[in-house]
N, C-alpha and C positions, 0 to 999 in steps of 0.2 A: 872363112871354113868354120864347119861346127864337128866336133868331136863325139861320136858314139862310143861308148867305152863298154865293150862286151864283158860279161862276166859268166854268169850262169843262164846265158841266152843265146847258146851258139847256133842261131839260125837266122836268116834273113826275112821269114815270113811270120806272120803274127807276131812281130817283136814291136811292143808299145813304144820302146824307146827309140829303137832306131826309126821308126815310122814319125816319131816327134821330130828326130833330127832332119830326117828327108823332108818335113814339110816345112822347114824353115827356108829362108832364100839363099842359104849357104850350102856350098858343097860338102857333102859327108866324109869326114875321114874316120874309118872304123879302127879301134884299138883295141888289143886284148894285152894285159900285163900279166907275166909270171912273178907273181909277188912271193918272196921267200917266207914272209910271215903267213900267207896263206899256205903254200907248199910244205911248210912244216908241219902241217897237220893231214897231209895227204898221204896216199900210198901208192905202190907201183901200180895195181890193178886200174885206180881211179887215175892216174896220170896218164896211164895208156889210152883210156878212154878219152879223156880230155885231149890229147895230142890229135888223136884220129878226128875228133869232133872239128877241132882247130883246122886241121889240113881240109876237111871238106868244105868248111865254111871259107877257107881261103880260096880254094878252086872257085866258089860260087863268085867271089868278089871279082877274081881275076876274070871270069867270064863277062862280067860286066864292064872290064876296061878298068878296074880299080883294083884294091887289094886290101888283105888284112895286115895292119901294121902291129908286129907283135914286140913288146918291150919286155926287158926283164930287170928287176929292182923294185925297191919299195915303192908302191901303187902312189905315195903322197909325193914322191919325188918325180916318178917317171910321167904320171898323166900330166902334171902341168908342164914338164920339159916337152911333151911330145905337142901338148897344145899349142906352147909357145913356139915349136918350130913349124908349125902349120899355121900360124898367126890366126888361131881360132879364137873366137871370142865367148865360147860357151862348150862345155862339156855336159853330155846328157848319158845317163845310165838307168838301169833298172834296179829299183831295190831289193835288197836284201835284209833278212829279219834276225839273223843270229847276232850275237853279242859281237864275235870278231868282225863280221861283216861291217856292222854298224860304225865300230871302232875306225876300221880302215876307211869309211867312206867320210867319216867326219875329219879325219886327218886330212884326206883328199881335197874335202870341201874347203878347210881352212887354207890349205895351201894355195888352192887356185885365188880364193879371196885375196890372199897376199899379192898374188902376182895380176890381180884386176881382172880376173877371167869367171865368167859367171858358170854356175853349176844347176843341173835341175834332175831330179830323181823321178822315175815314173813308175807306177804299179803295174807290173807285168806278170809276175810269177804267180799270182792268186787272182781269182777272179772278184772277189771281194777283200780289199785290202783291211790289215788289222785296223780296229777302230771301228770298222763301218757295221760290224754285227756284235752287238753287246747285249748284256742284259740290262734290267733297269738300275742294277748298282753294279760296279766294278767295269773294268777294262776290257774283258773277255769272258765268254762262256766258260765254265770248267766241267760242265756235263757236255757231251756231243750231242745228244739226241734233241737239246733245244738249240743247239747251233745248227743241227743238221735241218731243221724245220724252216729256220730263215734263210740258210744257203739254199736250199731247195726251190724255195718259193720266190727268190729274188731274181729279175733278169739278168742275163749274162751278155756281155758285151760280145759283138760280132768278131770275128778273126779280122785282123788288120793286114793290107796288102803289103809285100815286100818293095822297096824302094825300087824306083826306076833306075836304069844304067846313069841317065843324065842327073840323078840326084846325088851321084858319087864323084868323090875326087879321084883324079888321075894320079894315083900315087904308087910307089913301090915299098913292099915291105921286106924286112930281114928273114932269113930262113927261120923256121919252125924249129927250135931245138929238139934233140932227142931225149929219150929217159935218161941215158947216161950222161948227156950234158947237164942235165939237173939234176945228177946225183942219185938216181933210182936205178935199182935191178930190175931185170925183166920180172914182170908177175909170175907168181907161181899159177894162177888161174888164167884160164883163156879168156880173155876179155869179150865182152859183147861187141857186136858193131854198133857204134854211137854216131849217127849222121842223121840228118833230116831225112835223107832217101829211105835208110833203113827204118826211121819212126814211122814215116807214112806207109812204108809197106806193111809193118806189123799191125798199125791202126786199121788198114783197109783190111787186111787177113781177119782181125779180131772182130771187126764189125760187120764183116759178111757172114758170121756163123757163130763163132765162141761167145760172143757177148749174150746172144740168147741162151745159152746153157750156163752162164757164168753163175747165177745164184745157185745152181744146183751142184756146180762141178768146182768152183774155186776153192772148196776145202780140200779137195784131195790132190794131193801133190802128184800122183801119176797119172792124173786125168788130162795134164796140160791146159788146163781149163782156164788160166789167168793170163793177162795181156802181155806180160813180159815187159812193159813200157817204164818201168821204175826208172833204169838208168837214162831213159830219153828225158823224163821229168825233171831227173837230178841235173843234168847237163843243159837242160832246154833246148834240145834238138827238136822238139815239137812244142809249140806253143799250147797254154791249158785252153784258149778259146776255140783253137783249130781242132783239138781233141773233144771238147765239149759238143762243138757244132758236128762232129762225125757221129758221137753217140746220139744226139738228137735226131740226125738222118737214119740212123739204126731205128729208134723208137718207131719214126714214122712208117718204117718198112716192117715193123713187127706184125705177126700173122696172128697174135694171140695176145691175151692180157698177160699171161705167164712170162712171154717173151718181153713184153714192155716192162714188167716188173722186174726182170732180171738185167735189163739195161739201167734201170733205176737202182739196182744193187750196185752196179759198177760205180755208177755215177756218186753213190754213197762213200765209196772208196776214196774218190777224189775229193770229196768234202773231208774226210778225215785227214787228208794231207795238210788242207787249208786250217783245220783246227788246230793242228798241231803247230801250224807256222804261227797263228794268232798266239797261242799260248807261249811259244818261245819269243816273240816279239816283245812281250810285256814281262817274261819272266828269264832272263837270258842267264841267270844265275842257276837255271835248272839243270844245265850241261853238266856241272859238278856237283850240285846239291838236290835233295831230295824236293820235290814238289810239295809233297803232304808232309807236315811235321808230326812227329811222335813225341808223347811226354817224355820217353828215354830214348837214348841210343840204340838203334838196331846191332844186335851183336853179332854182326857179318862173321864168317869164319875164314881163316886164312892158312888154306891147304893147296902148297903150290902143286902137288901130286895131283889131286883132283881136277882142279883148274886146267893143267896141261893135259890130262885124260880128255876133259870137256873140248878142249881146244883142238886136239888130234882127232876127236870123233871115235875115242877108244873108251866109252863110259860103260859097254855093256847093255846099254839100251838101245836096240836097234834103230827105231825112228831117229832117237836124238844124234846117234853116229852118223846114220843116213844124212841128215841135214847139214851137220858140220862138214862133213866130206863134199856135199854138194858146193858149200861154201869155198872151199879149198880149190874145187876143181873148176868153178864157174864164176866166182866171185858174185854169186846171187844165190838165194834160199827162198823157197816157197813160203808165204806168208804165215801159213798155218804152222809150218815146222819152226819158222823164228819165234812163234810164241811158243812153242815146247821146249826149244833149246833154252830160250831165255829163262823160262820158270822153272826148267832143271836146274839151271845154274843157281838162280836166285833162292829157290826154295829146297830142292833134294840137296844141294850142295850148300846152300847159304852163304853164296859169294856175293858180295857186293855188286850192285848192277852195273857201277861204272867200269869193273875189269871186263864186263861182257859189252859194253857200249865200246871200250877202246879196241877191244877185238874186232869187233863188226865194222869199227870205223878203218881199221887197218885192211880188213878182207873184202869190204863189199864194194862191188863196182858202183852202186847205187846209193851209196853211204848218205843220207840227208840227214843234218843235223837234227832239226825239228822233228822229223818223222822218227829217226833212231832214239834219240832222248824220250820222245813221247812214247814209243813201244816198249823201251828198256823199263821205264818206269811204271808203265802199265803193269807188266809181267811181275815187277818186284812189289807191286801194292802201295807205291810210293807217289805215284802220279796223278794227274788230274784225270778223273772218271776211270780209276784203276780197277784191275782185277781186285777182288776183295781178298783180303790176307790168308782167310781160312778157305777159299777155294784153290786147292792145290791140284794142277793138272797130274794126273796118273799116266805116265808115257806110253804103258801097256796097252790101256785103255784107249788111249789116244791112237796108238798104232793099228789097233783092230778095228775102229770106228773109221780111220781116215784112209788107211792103207790095207784094206782088208785083205787083199791078195799078197801083200808084202811086195808089190813090184818096185815101188820106190825104193824100199830098202835094198833089194836084190841089184837095183842098178848102181847104188852108190856104196853098198858094202858088199864086194866081192866074195868074202868069206862065207856070206850067207846064201850065196848065187844057188846052192842046190838044196839048201834046208825048206821044209815046208814052211807054209803060212802059219800054221799051229805052232810049231817049233820057234819060230821067230818071234811071234807075239807072246810065247811063254817060256821065252829065253830064261827069265828069272826064276820059275819054278822048276826048270829042269836040274837034274843032279849032275855034278860037274863031269862024272865020267861020261854022261849022255852028251854033254856039251863039246867035250873033246871027240867024241864020235862023230858029231854032226858037223861042226867046224872048229877044229883044232887050234886055229889061229886066231879066232875071234873070243875076246877076253869076256870074263865072267862080269856081272853086274858089280860096279864098285862101290855101290851102296845099296842097302835095303830101302825101296821107295816109302813102305808102310811106316817105318821107324822115321825116315827123315821128315816125312809129312807131319808128323805128331811134333817133330823137334821144331820144324819151321813155325808151326801155330801157336807152340810154347814160346819161340823166340818173339814173333810178333805180339803177342798178348803181354810180354814182359815189356815191350817197347811201347805199348799202349797204356802202361801203367795198370795192367790187370793181372791178378795173380793166377798163376797157369794152376790147372787141377791136376 
């Protein structure tokens, strides 16, 4: 026997680790481990997505006459135990790049070695593994544009086939635990459907039309112009090679150069995910530490009331509040709005980015350590290739530019459903009596953006060792 240990690759097709196991002369036993060390960092909405993906994967295995074996406990104990129980001489898995994942894998590898069982990890989650795209000096690029040029021009592997039924062992697995079994409450948000079938349907729909308008519409949250594939990329219910191949087919079908460039714009976003994975691989400490150092400590503010208002979507800045409420309702937020709410927290409120990252980690169905750390540190001007500290998003201007008719705001902030777009985007300028007349239940702005912008710039200049004017 040979064991394939599933982790963030909850699919049978385009799975390089599973294909490697199936290419051996041994029957494949597929295993997933619910590890409390990993679940400690999880959340109800993400675990709900995980369990749904596991259930769908199990059904596929059962249709092939096999099963998905689900174990519970520390992976360094469970993986060797299950491998020994099936008399397996090798365990194969797909590499992960966070510090937590690498520590776990190291412990599993050591335990397997102690038992005389071989292990092998395969690069699957990215097209170009960390260490393969590098500058002349250093382990990774710190500027995305340079990384993108090499990522774009390098050949991509073709998708790999799913194993045949004859490659799989005839085993039976235990029942998959419920949320309650694992100690999680039901999620507040409605989880997206995270299965390979749902991922493929979304890819087909997106590549049949919206991908050709992606470059023009992706920044507008009401337009529905994004792929919504991030939960599938998080859990690996679609393989990166399968997705990329679909985008290349879309390129071949494109009827204009603009359409082809729009597909390339989407591929650029896929490259951003890999860029952040490369950065995290060589800088695991950035989950808790600034990537870019400052001469002095950044003087983050500690105001629990303002943080709570941001978390609840009660800041009095409509597009910020719409984003935070979308997060509560769906476990997802439009990418442009993610940048806005992150900038508002770290610049207008001067709250440490780690508080925002922790909130996203708890609320997002698609939370990905590399992507979220990269995004938060970008917004906070502490990360690699980050937003310059002196460029502070104006939430009113952003609302007018990217939600001009206030469709997005009205969808998620029902108190403003009957307000005009001008009143919504000018909410900060209205007299309090006028605000109460228009939407008595919606709050006034909790801070003055212009004042807080200047304060943020002064704070970062002091951190840089520069005298503020």
